[in-house]
N, C-alpha and C positions, 0 to 999 in steps of 0.2 A: 699647440697653438700654430704651429707652423703648417699644418694642414690648410690647404686652401680648397674652399668649397666652391661649387658653381656659383653661389650668390657671390661670393667675394669676387671671383673672376668676372662676374657680369657687372658687377658695381666698378670693378677697376676698369674695364674695357670702356664703361661710359664716361668714366672720368678723364681717362686718357683720350677719347673720342673727342670729348668737349674741349681738351686741351690742344688737340691736333690742328687747329687752325692760328695762323700767327695773330689774327686780331681776337679772337677769344682769349688768346694767352696773354695780351697786351691790356684786355679788359680785367683780367684776373689780377695780373701785376700790378694794376693801378690800384685796385680795389685793396690788395694786400698792403702797398704802398701806405694808403689814406687811413689803414688801420680800422679798428671794430666799428667807429661811427659812420664809415663809408662816404660815398659821395652821392649828390643828387644826379638824375639821367644827365642834365645838362652839363654839370661838372665833370662826370664821367666822359661823355663826348670831347668836350675840351681837353682833357688829359689824353685822350687815345686818338684824338682826330676821326673818330668815327661818330657818326651822328644818324638821326633818322630811324628808319626801318631796319638798315643794316645793325646799328647798336640794339634796337629792340631784339632782333633775331639772336644776336649773340648773347644776350643777357637771358633771354629764355633759355637757349640751349644751356647755358652754365647755370641756370637756376635748377633745370631738369637733372642736371648731373649732381646736384648737390653742393655746388663749390661756391654760390652765391645765394643771397637772400634779398628779397625787395621789401621793404615797409614803406606804408604811406604815411607821410609826416604832412599835415596840414594839405596842403595843394602840391606838395613834391613828393615825387618817388625816389626814396633813398634806395641805393644798392650797397650792400656790404659783404664783403668776403666772408665765407664761414668756411674758407679752405683750409685754415690752419691745421686742423685736426685731419681733413681729409687728405692734405698734401703729405702730411707726416706717415698716415697710413697707406698712402701709395709708395712712399719712399719704403717703408717696411715691408710693404708687398714684394717690391722688386729685389729689395736685399736680403728677405727673409730665408732664402734658399740658396744665398752666395755661395757658390763654389761648392755646392752640395754633391755634385758628380766629378768633384776634380780629386786628383791625387792629394792625400793629407798635408802634404808640404805646402798646398796652396792656401790651407786655412790661417796659416800663421799672421798674416797682416790683416786679417777680416775680423778679428775677434770672436770667430767661431770655437765652441769648445765641444768635444763630446760630452754626453751625459751617460 
């Protein structure tokens, strides 16, 4: 399970690239804070201070990376973070091989165990 495939690397790189912008990170953070019901585009703009085509661009980028979803409800478009699992997987991706190349004594505080 700790083998990292090219697909996993591609997915992780896409997600990290999406989070590589302060504004996109702010958008995701606002949606995570809002919970699973998400925010309308207008509410998201108010929460982040980003509006118009700039917000649309960032939402599109985050959607493509699988970090949020958009749902049309009536006349509104609701954005919601789907990042909970993705962020967890990104953390696991980064930490899965923590200290793998370090001397054995470095593993003591990281919960790693030899099999």
